[in-house]
N, C-alpha and C positions, 0 to 999 in steps of 0.2 A: 501493496501502502504504499504510493506515496504520500509525503506527510510535505506539511509548512517550517518552515527556521525552527517555528519557534515547538516545534513536535505539536501540531494544532493534522488533524487528518486533514488530504484535498478532497473537496466535496464535489460528486458530480456534475454542481450545475459551474465547477469554476471550473472545472477541466473541459466541461460543455462548450461555453463561456471562452478557452482561452482557443477551443479549433475556429467556432465560429470570425474569432477574430483575425484566428490564420486564414477562412478559403477568402474572405471578403480583402481581408489582405491582398491575396494572391490575384483576384476578381478588378480588383484594383489595376493593380499589373499590367491586368493583359487589357482591358477597357484599353488604359495609358500607350500599351502597346501598337494597340490595335488601332489609334487616334493617329500616330504614329506612319501605324503601313497602309493605311487606305491612301487606293492612289488622289492624286489630288486635278483638277479642270479640267484640260482633255481625258482625261488619259479618264477621269469616271467618265465622260458623257460614251467614252469608245467602250468601258467597261458595257453600259444601258447598254446600248446598242449591239453588240456581238450577245448578249443574255439570248432569247430565245434559242440563237445556234450553238450556245455555252453544253444546254439544257440539250436543245438533241442527242449533241456531242456525246454527251456521258451519258444515256440510255442506249447507245447506239454503240460507244465504250464496250461499260457492263452486260451487254446481251453479244454482244460478240464472242461463240465458244476459239475463236480461234487462240482470242488475247491467254494469257499465261491464268485460271483462277486468282489465284490470289490478287492480282492487279481487276478481277470484273468484282470481288467480291472489299477491295475499296472501293469501288464506283457505289460498289452496293448499298454502300453505310456511309459515302456520301450522299448521295438520292437520299437514304433516308431522311441521316442529319437537314438536310432542304429542306423536306416538307413537311421534318414536325415541326411546329408551334414551337415549343420549345426551343433555346440557345441563351447560347452565353452571354453576351447581352443581347438587350429585347430588343427587336427589332423598331419598334418605333419609337425608340435614342436614335436624332438626326445624324443621317451620312454612318454616322460610325454604330448603328442598330444593324447593317449590311456585309461591314465591315466583317468579321469571324465569320458570314458565313463566304467574303473574297477567301480572306484567305485563309484556312481550310480545303477549300476547294480547289486555290491555283500549289499546294499543298500531297493535292491526288493527281492532284497532274500530271508536276514536273516527278513523282514518284511512277506516271505511267508512262510516262515518256520513258524514265530511264528503265525500264524492265522491259520495253513493251518496243518504245523506238517511235521516234519525229511521224515514221512515215506509217506509220500505223495512226496516232491521232491526226496525221490531214488528210490517208483517203476515206476517214470513215465522218470529214469536217464538212456540215452540212448548207456554210453560205461561201461566200464569193472569198473567191483571192486573197481581199484588203480585210480581210474578221479574221483569218485563220494570221496574218502580219498581224494586227490589234492584238490576237488571242498570242502570238508565240509573245510580241514586248508589253504586254500585263503582265505574264506570269513569268517572263522569262525563261523560257523553254527552249531547247530548239535555235535552230536557223534559220532566221527568217530569211535566205534566201530563195529555201525550200518552194516557196509559199509562190514564190511567183511561175 
């Protein structure tokens, strides 16, 4: 049993309060990091413009049996996370509300490119070549010259 310096036992409420403070500190750190990492200016406009194509791409990649199963599982989990109404950062917060979705999507896309290759992503891209170039720029994936 944990004890204070004075010898008194630590109560469950003190433990729960400590856990709550630690979780709040972690969450605030995450929100600050997402605020700094969010797309700015024209990048934000590009992200919004390619969003429908990106969602179709994620679905196509997740259901493609030629991709490694680990890649498809990650994409399926990403799609489930994006569909859930509960987020790490509530969507009603301006700009950063969707930043957690964007950051997680970028991390998964980079993982897909590492495992399956940029060509696998490019072949399944439903949008224009300019949209694919924007995707590569936003996610910092692959060689942007491949999209031409």
